[in-house]
N, CA, C and O atoms as a Maestro MAE file, in Angstrom:
{
 s_m_m2io_version
 :::
 2.0.0
}

f_m_ct {
 s_m_title
 :::
 protein
 m_atom[352] {
  # First column is atom index #
  i_m_mmod_type
  r_m_x_coord
  r_m_y_coord
  r_m_z_coord
  i_m_residue_number
  s_m_chain_name
  s_m_pdb_residue_name
  s_m_pdb_atom_name
  i_m_atomic_number
  :::
  1 25 76.826 92.794 107.342 1 A "MET " " N  " 7
  2 3 76.838 92.593 105.909 1 A "MET " " CA " 6
  3 2 77.111 91.106 105.642 1 A "MET " " C  " 6
  4 15 78.030 90.532 106.226 1 A "MET " " O  " 8
  5 25 76.328 90.491 104.774 2 A "PRO " " N  " 7
  6 3 76.518 89.070 104.469 2 A "PRO " " CA " 6
  7 2 77.885 88.790 103.828 2 A "PRO " " C  " 6
  8 15 78.391 89.587 103.037 2 A "PRO " " O  " 8
  9 25 78.460 87.657 104.183 3 A "VAL " " N  " 7
  10 3 79.778 87.275 103.674 3 A "VAL " " CA " 6
  11 2 79.778 87.209 102.151 3 A "VAL " " C  " 6
  12 15 80.761 87.596 101.519 3 A "VAL " " O  " 8
  13 25 78.695 86.725 101.552 4 A "GLY " " N  " 7
  14 3 78.610 86.648 100.093 4 A "GLY " " CA " 6
  15 2 78.730 88.014 99.441 4 A "GLY " " C  " 6
  16 15 79.362 88.147 98.393 4 A "GLY " " O  " 8
  17 25 78.134 89.028 100.047 5 A "LEU " " N  " 7
  18 3 78.230 90.385 99.514 5 A "LEU " " CA " 6
  19 2 79.657 90.920 99.669 5 A "LEU " " C  " 6
  20 15 80.176 91.567 98.759 5 A "LEU " " O  " 8
  21 25 80.278 90.659 100.792 6 A "VAL " " N  " 7
  22 3 81.669 91.079 101.004 6 A "VAL " " CA " 6
  23 2 82.566 90.433 99.945 6 A "VAL " " C  " 6
  24 15 83.406 91.106 99.348 6 A "VAL " " O  " 8
  25 25 82.389 89.143 99.715 7 A "ARG " " N  " 7
  26 3 83.194 88.454 98.688 7 A "ARG " " CA " 6
  27 2 82.959 89.060 97.304 7 A "ARG " " C  " 6
  28 15 83.902 89.231 96.532 7 A "ARG " " O  " 8
  29 25 81.722 89.378 96.997 8 A "SER " " N  " 7
  30 3 81.411 89.994 95.695 8 A "SER " " CA " 6
  31 2 82.107 91.340 95.547 8 A "SER " " C  " 6
  32 15 82.644 91.642 94.481 8 A "SER " " O  " 8
  33 25 82.105 92.150 96.598 9 A "LEU " " N  " 7
  34 3 82.780 93.447 96.561 9 A "LEU " " CA " 6
  35 2 84.290 93.281 96.453 9 A "LEU " " C  " 6
  36 15 84.949 94.025 95.727 9 A "LEU " " O  " 8
  37 25 84.834 92.314 97.171 10 A "LEU " " N  " 7
  38 3 86.272 92.042 97.070 10 A "LEU " " CA " 6
  39 2 86.640 91.658 95.642 10 A "LEU " " C  " 6
  40 15 87.624 92.153 95.092 10 A "LEU " " O  " 8
  41 25 85.849 90.778 95.049 11 A "ASP " " N  " 7
  42 3 86.114 90.338 93.679 11 A "ASP " " CA " 6
  43 2 85.967 91.488 92.682 11 A "ASP " " C  " 6
  44 15 86.774 91.628 91.764 11 A "ASP " " O  " 8
  45 25 84.926 92.313 92.872 12 A "TYR " " N  " 7
  46 3 84.703 93.437 91.967 12 A "TYR " " CA " 6
  47 2 85.899 94.395 91.961 12 A "TYR " " C  " 6
  48 15 86.437 94.725 90.904 12 A "TYR " " O  " 8
  49 25 86.303 94.832 93.150 13 A "TRP " " N  " 7
  50 3 87.401 95.807 93.222 13 A "TRP " " CA " 6
  51 2 88.748 95.184 92.853 13 A "TRP " " C  " 6
  52 15 89.615 95.871 92.312 13 A "TRP " " O  " 8
  53 25 88.932 93.907 93.134 14 A "ALA " " N  " 7
  54 3 90.165 93.235 92.707 14 A "ALA " " CA " 6
  55 2 90.243 93.210 91.182 14 A "ALA " " C  " 6
  56 15 91.306 93.453 90.611 14 A "ALA " " O  " 8
  57 25 89.142 92.921 90.533 15 A "THR " " N  " 7
  58 3 89.099 92.933 89.066 15 A "THR " " CA " 6
  59 2 89.317 94.348 88.543 15 A "THR " " C  " 6
  60 15 90.076 94.551 87.596 15 A "THR " " O  " 8
  61 25 88.662 95.314 89.148 16 A "PHE " " N  " 7
  62 3 88.772 96.717 88.729 16 A "PHE " " CA " 6
  63 2 90.223 97.201 88.774 16 A "PHE " " C  " 6
  64 15 90.686 97.871 87.851 16 A "PHE " " O  " 8
  65 25 90.935 96.860 89.845 17 A "TYR " " N  " 7
  66 3 92.321 97.306 90.031 17 A "TYR " " CA " 6
  67 2 93.364 96.277 89.575 17 A "TYR " " C  " 6
  68 15 94.564 96.475 89.761 17 A "TYR " " O  " 8
  69 25 92.899 95.193 88.983 18 A "VAL " " N  " 7
  70 3 93.777 94.141 88.449 18 A "VAL " " CA " 6
  71 2 94.742 93.635 89.537 18 A "VAL " " C  " 6
  72 15 95.962 93.631 89.367 18 A "VAL " " O  " 8
  73 25 94.152 93.216 90.641 19 A "VAL " " N  " 7
  74 3 94.890 92.613 91.742 19 A "VAL " " CA " 6
  75 2 94.306 91.213 91.937 19 A "VAL " " C  " 6
  76 15 93.092 91.027 91.847 19 A "VAL " " O  " 8
  77 25 95.147 90.253 92.198 20 A "ASP " " N  " 7
  78 3 94.706 88.868 92.372 20 A "ASP " " CA " 6
  79 2 93.609 88.786 93.435 20 A "ASP " " C  " 6
  80 15 93.825 89.154 94.590 20 A "ASP " " O  " 8
  81 25 92.447 88.306 93.039 21 A "ARG " " N  " 7
  82 3 91.319 88.277 93.985 21 A "ARG " " CA " 6
  83 2 91.564 87.316 95.134 21 A "ARG " " C  " 6
  84 15 91.056 87.538 96.233 21 A "ARG " " O  " 8
  85 25 92.331 86.252 94.911 22 A "SER " " N  " 7
  86 3 92.650 85.334 96.012 22 A "SER " " CA " 6
  87 2 93.492 86.031 97.072 22 A "SER " " C  " 6
  88 15 93.313 85.807 98.269 22 A "SER " " O  " 8
  89 25 94.403 86.872 96.623 23 A "LEU " " N  " 7
  90 3 95.224 87.644 97.561 23 A "LEU " " CA " 6
  91 2 94.348 88.594 98.373 23 A "LEU " " C  " 6
  92 15 94.491 88.680 99.593 23 A "LEU " " O  " 8
  93 25 93.451 89.300 97.711 24 A "ILE " " N  " 7
  94 3 92.571 90.257 98.399 24 A "ILE " " CA " 6
  95 2 91.627 89.533 99.350 24 A "ILE " " C  " 6
  96 15 91.392 89.997 100.465 24 A "ILE " " O  " 8
  97 25 91.090 88.410 98.920 25 A "ARG " " N  " 7
  98 3 90.209 87.638 99.811 25 A "ARG " " CA " 6
  99 2 90.971 87.168 101.046 25 A "ARG " " C  " 6
  100 15 90.451 87.239 102.159 25 A "ARG " " O  " 8
  101 25 92.201 86.689 100.854 26 A "ALA " " N  " 7
  102 3 93.006 86.227 101.987 26 A "ALA " " CA " 6
  103 2 93.330 87.373 102.935 26 A "ALA " " C  " 6
  104 15 93.280 87.210 104.154 26 A "ALA " " O  " 8
  105 25 93.663 88.526 102.377 27 A "LEU " " N  " 7
  106 3 93.962 89.691 103.200 27 A "LEU " " CA " 6
  107 2 92.740 90.108 104.016 27 A "LEU " " C  " 6
  108 15 92.853 90.394 105.208 27 A "LEU " " O  " 8
  109 25 91.582 90.142 103.376 28 A "ALA " " N  " 7
  110 3 90.349 90.520 104.071 28 A "ALA " " CA " 6
  111 2 90.018 89.528 105.189 28 A "ALA " " C  " 6
  112 15 89.588 89.922 106.273 28 A "ALA " " O  " 8
  113 25 90.221 88.254 104.913 29 A "TRP " " N  " 7
  114 3 89.950 87.249 105.942 29 A "TRP " " CA " 6
  115 2 90.890 87.424 107.128 29 A "TRP " " C  " 6
  116 15 90.472 87.342 108.282 29 A "TRP " " O  " 8
  117 25 92.169 87.667 106.828 30 A "MET " " N  " 7
  118 3 93.156 87.837 107.892 30 A "MET " " CA " 6
  119 2 92.906 89.114 108.704 30 A "MET " " C  " 6
  120 15 93.038 89.113 109.928 30 A "MET " " O  " 8
  121 25 92.551 90.180 108.025 31 A "GLU " " N  " 7
  122 3 92.373 91.468 108.704 31 A "GLU " " CA " 6
  123 2 91.097 91.541 109.535 31 A "GLU " " C  " 6
  124 15 91.118 92.046 110.657 31 A "GLU " " O  " 8
  125 25 89.982 91.038 108.992 32 A "SER " " N  " 7
  126 3 88.702 91.250 109.679 32 A "SER " " CA " 6
  127 2 87.781 90.042 109.717 32 A "SER " " C  " 6
  128 15 86.714 90.096 110.328 32 A "SER " " O  " 8
  129 25 88.183 88.949 109.068 33 A "GLY " " N  " 7
  130 3 87.252 87.828 108.966 33 A "GLY " " CA " 6
  131 2 86.041 88.192 108.129 33 A "GLY " " C  " 6
  132 15 84.949 87.666 108.342 33 A "GLY " " O  " 8
  133 25 86.238 89.103 107.163 34 A "TYR " " N  " 7
  134 3 85.188 89.611 106.251 34 A "TYR " " CA " 6
  135 2 84.139 90.465 106.973 34 A "TYR " " C  " 6
  136 15 83.038 90.655 106.457 34 A "TYR " " O  " 8
  137 25 84.470 90.973 108.148 35 A "GLN " " N  " 7
  138 3 83.524 91.801 108.901 35 A "GLN " " CA " 6
  139 2 83.705 93.276 108.539 35 A "GLN " " C  " 6
  140 15 84.813 93.810 108.584 35 A "GLN " " O  " 8
  141 25 82.613 93.911 108.185 36 A "ALA " " N  " 7
  142 3 82.664 95.310 107.760 36 A "ALA " " CA " 6
  143 2 82.604 96.289 108.923 36 A "ALA " " C  " 6
  144 15 82.898 97.472 108.748 36 A "ALA " " O  " 8
  145 25 82.233 95.821 110.095 37 A "ASP " " N  " 7
  146 3 81.968 96.735 111.207 37 A "ASP " " CA " 6
  147 2 82.989 96.665 112.338 37 A "ASP " " C  " 6
  148 15 82.673 97.050 113.464 37 A "ASP " " O  " 8
  149 25 84.201 96.185 112.072 38 A "VAL " " N  " 7
  150 3 85.208 96.089 113.127 38 A "VAL " " CA " 6
  151 2 86.188 97.258 113.057 38 A "VAL " " C  " 6
  152 15 86.520 97.752 111.980 38 A "VAL " " O  " 8
  153 25 86.636 97.680 114.226 39 A "THR " " N  " 7
  154 3 87.631 98.742 114.345 39 A "THR " " CA " 6
  155 2 88.713 98.262 115.300 39 A "THR " " C  " 6
  156 15 88.420 97.747 116.379 39 A "THR " " O  " 8
  157 25 89.964 98.435 114.892 40 A "SER " " N  " 7
  158 3 91.087 97.999 115.736 40 A "SER " " CA " 6
  159 2 91.393 99.053 116.797 40 A "SER " " C  " 6
  160 15 90.883 100.173 116.741 40 A "SER " " O  " 8
  161 25 92.221 98.686 117.753 41 A "SER " " N  " 7
  162 3 92.630 99.636 118.790 41 A "SER " " CA " 6
  163 2 93.471 100.768 118.194 41 A "SER " " C  " 6
  164 15 93.581 101.835 118.798 41 A "SER " " O  " 8
  165 25 94.064 100.547 117.019 42 A "ALA " " N  " 7
  166 3 94.861 101.583 116.343 42 A "ALA " " CA " 6
  167 2 93.995 102.517 115.508 42 A "ALA " " C  " 6
  168 15 94.483 103.528 115.002 42 A "ALA " " O  " 8
  169 25 92.699 102.186 115.359 43 A "GLY " " N  " 7
  170 3 91.789 103.031 114.602 43 A "GLY " " CA " 6
  171 2 91.561 102.578 113.168 43 A "GLY " " C  " 6
  172 15 90.868 103.254 112.407 43 A "GLY " " O  " 8
  173 25 92.140 101.437 112.790 44 A "ALA " " N  " 7
  174 3 91.864 100.877 111.464 44 A "ALA " " CA " 6
  175 2 90.469 100.264 111.497 44 A "ALA " " C  " 6
  176 15 90.061 99.687 112.506 44 A "ALA " " O  " 8
  177 25 89.731 100.392 110.380 45 A "TRP " " N  " 7
  178 3 88.362 99.884 110.410 45 A "TRP " " CA " 6
  179 2 87.984 99.217 109.090 45 A "TRP " " C  " 6
  180 15 88.614 99.425 108.052 45 A "TRP " " O  " 8
  181 25 86.945 98.418 109.172 46 A "GLY " " N  " 7
  182 3 86.347 97.813 107.995 46 A "GLY " " CA " 6
  183 2 86.965 96.497 107.577 46 A "GLY " " C  " 6
  184 15 87.838 95.951 108.251 46 A "GLY " " O  " 8
  185 25 86.492 96.007 106.456 47 A "VAL " " N  " 7
  186 3 86.892 94.703 105.929 47 A "VAL " " CA " 6
  187 2 88.406 94.605 105.765 47 A "VAL " " C  " 6
  188 15 89.000 93.585 106.116 47 A "VAL " " O  " 8
  189 25 89.033 95.649 105.237 48 A "LEU " " N  " 7
  190 3 90.474 95.615 105.008 48 A "LEU " " CA " 6
  191 2 91.263 96.419 106.036 48 A "LEU " " C  " 6
  192 15 92.452 96.677 105.847 48 A "LEU " " O  " 8
  193 25 90.599 96.819 107.134 49 A "GLN " " N  " 7
  194 3 91.275 97.474 108.256 49 A "GLN " " CA " 6
  195 2 92.165 98.638 107.796 49 A "GLN " " C  " 6
  196 15 93.389 98.587 107.916 49 A "GLN " " O  " 8
  197 25 91.526 99.675 107.274 50 A "ILE " " N  " 7
  198 3 92.215 100.839 106.733 50 A "ILE " " CA " 6
  199 2 92.353 101.915 107.816 50 A "ILE " " C  " 6
  200 15 91.370 102.291 108.456 50 A "ILE " " O  " 8
  201 25 93.571 102.401 108.010 51 A "LEU " " N  " 7
  202 3 93.810 103.532 108.919 51 A "LEU " " CA " 6
  203 2 93.352 104.826 108.249 51 A "LEU " " C  " 6
  204 15 93.406 104.935 107.024 51 A "LEU " " O  " 8
  205 25 92.905 105.800 109.026 52 A "PRO " " N  " 7
  206 3 92.498 107.081 108.447 52 A "PRO " " CA " 6
  207 2 93.587 107.730 107.586 52 A "PRO " " C  " 6
  208 15 93.281 108.302 106.539 52 A "PRO " " O  " 8
  209 25 94.837 107.649 108.008 53 A "SER " " N  " 7
  210 3 95.922 108.255 107.228 53 A "SER " " CA " 6
  211 2 96.100 107.548 105.881 53 A "SER " " C  " 6
  212 15 96.396 108.193 104.875 53 A "SER " " O  " 8
  213 25 95.922 106.236 105.863 54 A "THR " " N  " 7
  214 3 96.012 105.489 104.606 54 A "THR " " CA " 6
  215 2 94.853 105.858 103.700 54 A "THR " " C  " 6
  216 15 95.032 106.001 102.490 54 A "THR " " O  " 8
  217 25 93.667 106.012 104.269 55 A "TRP " " N  " 7
  218 3 92.479 106.402 103.504 55 A "TRP " " CA " 6
  219 2 92.724 107.741 102.813 55 A "TRP " " C  " 6
  220 15 92.449 107.890 101.622 55 A "TRP " " O  " 8
  221 25 93.238 108.703 103.556 56 A "THR " " N  " 7
  222 3 93.522 110.028 102.993 56 A "THR " " CA " 6
  223 2 94.562 109.942 101.886 56 A "THR " " C  " 6
  224 15 94.411 110.584 100.847 56 A "THR " " O  " 8
  225 25 95.605 109.165 102.092 57 A "TYR " " N  " 7
  226 3 96.654 108.977 101.079 57 A "TYR " " CA " 6
  227 2 96.055 108.413 99.790 57 A "TYR " " C  " 6
  228 15 96.321 108.923 98.702 57 A "TYR " " O  " 8
  229 25 95.258 107.376 99.917 58 A "VAL " " N  " 7
  230 3 94.670 106.730 98.741 58 A "VAL " " CA " 6
  231 2 93.715 107.683 98.028 58 A "VAL " " C  " 6
  232 15 93.760 107.802 96.803 58 A "VAL " " O  " 8
  233 25 92.856 108.357 98.780 59 A "GLU " " N  " 7
  234 3 91.930 109.318 98.155 59 A "GLU " " CA " 6
  235 2 92.691 110.409 97.412 59 A "GLU " " C  " 6
  236 15 92.363 110.736 96.271 59 A "GLU " " O  " 8
  237 25 93.695 110.964 98.053 60 A "THR " " N  " 7
  238 3 94.406 112.123 97.524 60 A "THR " " CA " 6
  239 2 95.348 111.763 96.382 60 A "THR " " C  " 6
  240 15 95.336 112.418 95.340 60 A "THR " " O  " 8
  241 25 96.155 110.740 96.566 61 A "LEU " " N  " 7
  242 3 97.217 110.449 95.597 61 A "LEU " " CA " 6
  243 2 96.922 109.327 94.617 61 A "LEU " " C  " 6
  244 15 97.455 109.330 93.508 61 A "LEU " " O  " 8
  245 25 96.094 108.375 94.992 62 A "LEU " " N  " 7
  246 3 95.867 107.240 94.106 62 A "LEU " " CA " 6
  247 2 94.553 107.325 93.333 62 A "LEU " " C  " 6
  248 15 94.521 107.045 92.135 62 A "LEU " " O  " 8
  249 25 93.484 107.703 94.000 63 A "ILE " " N  " 7
  250 3 92.174 107.755 93.352 63 A "ILE " " CA " 6
  251 2 91.841 109.164 92.864 63 A "ILE " " C  " 6
  252 15 91.218 109.333 91.817 63 A "ILE " " O  " 8
  253 25 92.255 110.158 93.618 64 A "GLY " " N  " 7
  254 3 92.039 111.531 93.201 64 A "GLY " " CA " 6
  255 2 90.675 112.107 93.513 64 A "GLY " " C  " 6
  256 15 90.293 113.146 92.975 64 A "GLY " " O  " 8
  257 25 89.944 111.434 94.380 65 A "ARG " " N  " 7
  258 3 88.646 111.960 94.817 65 A "ARG " " CA " 6
  259 2 88.211 111.269 96.095 65 A "ARG " " C  " 6
  260 15 88.781 110.258 96.503 65 A "ARG " " O  " 8
  261 25 87.197 111.833 96.710 66 A "SER " " N  " 7
  262 3 86.671 111.293 97.953 66 A "SER " " CA " 6
  263 2 85.995 109.943 97.708 66 A "SER " " C  " 6
  264 15 85.342 109.739 96.685 66 A "SER " " O  " 8
  265 25 86.162 109.032 98.657 67 A "VAL " " N  " 7
  266 3 85.547 107.709 98.593 67 A "VAL " " CA " 6
  267 2 84.613 107.580 99.794 67 A "VAL " " C  " 6
  268 15 85.018 107.867 100.920 67 A "VAL " " O  " 8
  269 25 83.367 107.153 99.570 68 A "PRO " " N  " 7
  270 3 82.424 107.019 100.687 68 A "PRO " " CA " 6
  271 2 82.930 106.071 101.764 68 A "PRO " " C  " 6
  272 15 83.572 105.065 101.464 68 A "PRO " " O  " 8
  273 25 82.641 106.392 103.000 69 A "ARG " " N  " 7
  274 3 83.028 105.544 104.141 69 A "ARG " " CA " 6
  275 2 82.005 104.417 104.301 69 A "ARG " " C  " 6
  276 15 81.242 104.380 105.266 69 A "ARG " " O  " 8
  277 25 82.011 103.509 103.340 70 A "THR " " N  " 7
  278 3 81.118 102.356 103.329 70 A "THR " " CA " 6
  279 2 81.973 101.100 103.220 70 A "THR " " C  " 6
  280 15 83.192 101.181 103.065 70 A "THR " " O  " 8
  281 25 81.328 99.940 103.301 71 A "ALA " " N  " 7
  282 3 82.070 98.686 103.125 71 A "ALA " " CA " 6
  283 2 82.707 98.638 101.742 71 A "ALA " " C  " 6
  284 15 83.869 98.254 101.607 71 A "ALA " " O  " 8
  285 25 81.960 99.021 100.718 72 A "SER " " N  " 7
  286 3 82.513 99.035 99.362 72 A "SER " " CA " 6
  287 2 83.659 100.034 99.252 72 A "SER " " C  " 6
  288 15 84.674 99.747 98.618 72 A "SER " " O  " 8
  289 25 83.502 101.203 99.865 73 A "GLY " " N  " 7
  290 3 84.569 102.204 99.855 73 A "GLY " " CA " 6
  291 2 85.808 101.700 100.569 73 A "GLY " " C  " 6
  292 15 86.928 101.936 100.116 73 A "GLY " " O  " 8
  293 25 85.615 101.005 101.687 74 A "ASN " " N  " 7
  294 3 86.737 100.448 102.426 74 A "ASN " " CA " 6
  295 2 87.495 99.437 101.580 74 A "ASN " " C  " 6
  296 15 88.725 99.433 101.549 74 A "ASN " " O  " 8
  297 25 86.759 98.595 100.907 75 A "ILE " " N  " 7
  298 3 87.395 97.592 100.056 75 A "ILE " " CA " 6
  299 2 88.086 98.263 98.878 75 A "ILE " " C  " 6
  300 15 89.200 97.883 98.516 75 A "ILE " " O  " 8
  301 25 87.442 99.254 98.278 76 A "ARG " " N  " 7
  302 3 88.065 99.964 97.158 76 A "ARG " " CA " 6
  303 2 89.393 100.591 97.578 76 A "ARG " " C  " 6
  304 15 90.403 100.438 96.892 76 A "ARG " " O  " 8
  305 25 89.385 101.287 98.695 77 A "VAL " " N  " 7
  306 3 90.605 101.936 99.180 77 A "VAL " " CA " 6
  307 2 91.674 100.890 99.473 77 A "VAL " " C  " 6
  308 15 92.836 101.077 99.110 77 A "VAL " " O  " 8
  309 25 91.300 99.798 100.122 78 A "GLY " " N  " 7
  310 3 92.261 98.758 100.442 78 A "GLY " " CA " 6
  311 2 92.869 98.103 99.214 78 A "GLY " " C  " 6
  312 15 94.070 97.835 99.185 78 A "GLY " " O  " 8
  313 25 92.054 97.843 98.200 79 A "VAL " " N  " 7
  314 3 92.554 97.201 96.985 79 A "VAL " " CA " 6
  315 2 93.410 98.176 96.184 79 A "VAL " " C  " 6
  316 15 94.437 97.784 95.631 79 A "VAL " " O  " 8
  317 25 93.003 99.434 96.114 80 A "ALA " " N  " 7
  318 3 93.817 100.443 95.413 80 A "ALA " " CA " 6
  319 2 95.179 100.579 96.088 80 A "ALA " " C  " 6
  320 15 96.201 100.706 95.414 80 A "ALA " " O  " 8
  321 25 95.191 100.552 97.414 81 A "PHE " " N  " 7
  322 3 96.453 100.641 98.142 81 A "PHE " " CA " 6
  323 2 97.310 99.401 97.896 81 A "PHE " " C  " 6
  324 15 98.520 99.512 97.702 81 A "PHE " " O  " 8
  325 25 96.689 98.226 97.904 82 A "MET " " N  " 7
  326 3 97.427 96.993 97.633 82 A "MET " " CA " 6
  327 2 98.015 97.014 96.222 82 A "MET " " C  " 6
  328 15 99.144 96.567 96.019 82 A "MET " " O  " 8
  329 25 97.277 97.519 95.264 83 A "GLN " " N  " 7
  330 3 97.792 97.629 93.898 83 A "GLN " " CA " 6
  331 2 99.054 98.498 93.886 83 A "GLN " " C  " 6
  332 15 100.035 98.170 93.219 83 A "GLN " " O  " 8
  333 25 99.019 99.587 94.616 84 A "GLU " " N  " 7
  334 3 100.181 100.486 94.701 84 A "GLU " " CA " 6
  335 2 101.369 99.789 95.359 84 A "GLU " " C  " 6
  336 15 102.500 99.908 94.888 84 A "GLU " " O  " 8
  337 25 101.116 99.069 96.438 85 A "LEU " " N  " 7
  338 3 102.187 98.340 97.112 85 A "LEU " " CA " 6
  339 2 102.809 97.285 96.199 85 A "LEU " " C  " 6
  340 15 104.031 97.138 96.156 85 A "LEU " " O  " 8
  341 25 101.978 96.562 95.482 86 A "LEU " " N  " 7
  342 3 102.487 95.546 94.576 86 A "LEU " " CA " 6
  343 2 103.252 96.166 93.405 86 A "LEU " " C  " 6
  344 15 104.242 95.602 92.939 86 A "LEU " " O  " 8
  345 25 102.797 97.313 92.938 87 A "ARG " " N  " 7
  346 3 103.459 98.020 91.855 87 A "ARG " " CA " 6
  347 2 104.858 98.484 92.281 87 A "ARG " " C  " 6
  348 15 105.816 98.397 91.514 87 A "ARG " " O  " 8
  349 25 104.950 98.974 93.514 88 A "GLU " " N  " 7
  350 3 106.241 99.458 94.027 88 A "GLU " " CA " 6
  351 2 107.187 98.307 94.215 88 A "GLU " " C  " 6
  352 15 108.326 98.506 94.640 88 A "GLU " " O  " 8
  :::
 }
 m_bond[351] {
  # First column is bond index #
  i_m_from
  i_m_to
  i_m_order
  :::
  1 1 2 1
  2 2 3 1
  3 3 4 2
  4 3 5 1
  5 5 6 1
  6 6 7 1
  7 7 8 2
  8 7 9 1
  9 9 10 1
  10 10 11 1
  11 11 12 2
  12 11 13 1
  13 13 14 1
  14 14 15 1
  15 15 16 2
  16 15 17 1
  17 17 18 1
  18 18 19 1
  19 19 20 2
  20 19 21 1
  21 21 22 1
  22 22 23 1
  23 23 24 2
  24 23 25 1
  25 25 26 1
  26 26 27 1
  27 27 28 2
  28 27 29 1
  29 29 30 1
  30 30 31 1
  31 31 32 2
  32 31 33 1
  33 33 34 1
  34 34 35 1
  35 35 36 2
  36 35 37 1
  37 37 38 1
  38 38 39 1
  39 39 40 2
  40 39 41 1
  41 41 42 1
  42 42 43 1
  43 43 44 2
  44 43 45 1
  45 45 46 1
  46 46 47 1
  47 47 48 2
  48 47 49 1
  49 49 50 1
  50 50 51 1
  51 51 52 2
  52 51 53 1
  53 53 54 1
  54 54 55 1
  55 55 56 2
  56 55 57 1
  57 57 58 1
  58 58 59 1
  59 59 60 2
  60 59 61 1
  61 61 62 1
  62 62 63 1
  63 63 64 2
  64 63 65 1
  65 65 66 1
  66 66 67 1
  67 67 68 2
  68 67 69 1
  69 69 70 1
  70 70 71 1
  71 71 72 2
  72 71 73 1
  73 73 74 1
  74 74 75 1
  75 75 76 2
  76 75 77 1
  77 77 78 1
  78 78 79 1
  79 79 80 2
  80 79 81 1
  81 81 82 1
  82 82 83 1
  83 83 84 2
  84 83 85 1
  85 85 86 1
  86 86 87 1
  87 87 88 2
  88 87 89 1
  89 89 90 1
  90 90 91 1
  91 91 92 2
  92 91 93 1
  93 93 94 1
  94 94 95 1
  95 95 96 2
  96 95 97 1
  97 97 98 1
  98 98 99 1
  99 99 100 2
  100 99 101 1
  101 101 102 1
  102 102 103 1
  103 103 104 2
  104 103 105 1
  105 105 106 1
  106 106 107 1
  107 107 108 2
  108 107 109 1
  109 109 110 1
  110 110 111 1
  111 111 112 2
  112 111 113 1
  113 113 114 1
  114 114 115 1
  115 115 116 2
  116 115 117 1
  117 117 118 1
  118 118 119 1
  119 119 120 2
  120 119 121 1
  121 121 122 1
  122 122 123 1
  123 123 124 2
  124 123 125 1
  125 125 126 1
  126 126 127 1
  127 127 128 2
  128 127 129 1
  129 129 130 1
  130 130 131 1
  131 131 132 2
  132 131 133 1
  133 133 134 1
  134 134 135 1
  135 135 136 2
  136 135 137 1
  137 137 138 1
  138 138 139 1
  139 139 140 2
  140 139 141 1
  141 141 142 1
  142 142 143 1
  143 143 144 2
  144 143 145 1
  145 145 146 1
  146 146 147 1
  147 147 148 2
  148 147 149 1
  149 149 150 1
  150 150 151 1
  151 151 152 2
  152 151 153 1
  153 153 154 1
  154 154 155 1
  155 155 156 2
  156 155 157 1
  157 157 158 1
  158 158 159 1
  159 159 160 2
  160 159 161 1
  161 161 162 1
  162 162 163 1
  163 163 164 2
  164 163 165 1
  165 165 166 1
  166 166 167 1
  167 167 168 2
  168 167 169 1
  169 169 170 1
  170 170 171 1
  171 171 172 2
  172 171 173 1
  173 173 174 1
  174 174 175 1
  175 175 176 2
  176 175 177 1
  177 177 178 1
  178 178 179 1
  179 179 180 2
  180 179 181 1
  181 181 182 1
  182 182 183 1
  183 183 184 2
  184 183 185 1
  185 185 186 1
  186 186 187 1
  187 187 188 2
  188 187 189 1
  189 189 190 1
  190 190 191 1
  191 191 192 2
  192 191 193 1
  193 193 194 1
  194 194 195 1
  195 195 196 2
  196 195 197 1
  197 197 198 1
  198 198 199 1
  199 199 200 2
  200 199 201 1
  201 201 202 1
  202 202 203 1
  203 203 204 2
  204 203 205 1
  205 205 206 1
  206 206 207 1
  207 207 208 2
  208 207 209 1
  209 209 210 1
  210 210 211 1
  211 211 212 2
  212 211 213 1
  213 213 214 1
  214 214 215 1
  215 215 216 2
  216 215 217 1
  217 217 218 1
  218 218 219 1
  219 219 220 2
  220 219 221 1
  221 221 222 1
  222 222 223 1
  223 223 224 2
  224 223 225 1
  225 225 226 1
  226 226 227 1
  227 227 228 2
  228 227 229 1
  229 229 230 1
  230 230 231 1
  231 231 232 2
  232 231 233 1
  233 233 234 1
  234 234 235 1
  235 235 236 2
  236 235 237 1
  237 237 238 1
  238 238 239 1
  239 239 240 2
  240 239 241 1
  241 241 242 1
  242 242 243 1
  243 243 244 2
  244 243 245 1
  245 245 246 1
  246 246 247 1
  247 247 248 2
  248 247 249 1
  249 249 250 1
  250 250 251 1
  251 251 252 2
  252 251 253 1
  253 253 254 1
  254 254 255 1
  255 255 256 2
  256 255 257 1
  257 257 258 1
  258 258 259 1
  259 259 260 2
  260 259 261 1
  261 261 262 1
  262 262 263 1
  263 263 264 2
  264 263 265 1
  265 265 266 1
  266 266 267 1
  267 267 268 2
  268 267 269 1
  269 269 270 1
  270 270 271 1
  271 271 272 2
  272 271 273 1
  273 273 274 1
  274 274 275 1
  275 275 276 2
  276 275 277 1
  277 277 278 1
  278 278 279 1
  279 279 280 2
  280 279 281 1
  281 281 282 1
  282 282 283 1
  283 283 284 2
  284 283 285 1
  285 285 286 1
  286 286 287 1
  287 287 288 2
  288 287 289 1
  289 289 290 1
  290 290 291 1
  291 291 292 2
  292 291 293 1
  293 293 294 1
  294 294 295 1
  295 295 296 2
  296 295 297 1
  297 297 298 1
  298 298 299 1
  299 299 300 2
  300 299 301 1
  301 301 302 1
  302 302 303 1
  303 303 304 2
  304 303 305 1
  305 305 306 1
  306 306 307 1
  307 307 308 2
  308 307 309 1
  309 309 310 1
  310 310 311 1
  311 311 312 2
  312 311 313 1
  313 313 314 1
  314 314 315 1
  315 315 316 2
  316 315 317 1
  317 317 318 1
  318 318 319 1
  319 319 320 2
  320 319 321 1
  321 321 322 1
  322 322 323 1
  323 323 324 2
  324 323 325 1
  325 325 326 1
  326 326 327 1
  327 327 328 2
  328 327 329 1
  329 329 330 1
  330 330 331 1
  331 331 332 2
  332 331 333 1
  333 333 334 1
  334 334 335 1
  335 335 336 2
  336 335 337 1
  337 337 338 1
  338 338 339 1
  339 339 340 2
  340 339 341 1
  341 341 342 1
  342 342 343 1
  343 343 344 2
  344 343 345 1
  345 345 346 1
  346 346 347 1
  347 347 348 2
  348 347 349 1
  349 349 350 1
  350 350 351 1
  351 351 352 2
  :::
 }
}
């Protein structure tokens, strides 16, 4: 996935969830270097390196519905989770 598209998705979901886009961009760079196809040895995957258990938590308790396992879905789940962490 092109870096420009990843940045656009990061900005979109950061705006949607009212989270600082610079923070989300920095997190994505640190976690994956903006790569959508990486998986860690712990099983975290995607641009924001989401663990399956975190994905389930966000779908069930924060978003309230299933989120597609795509780059956009990964970013959405990661930003929604970050919003929750910042809120707490």
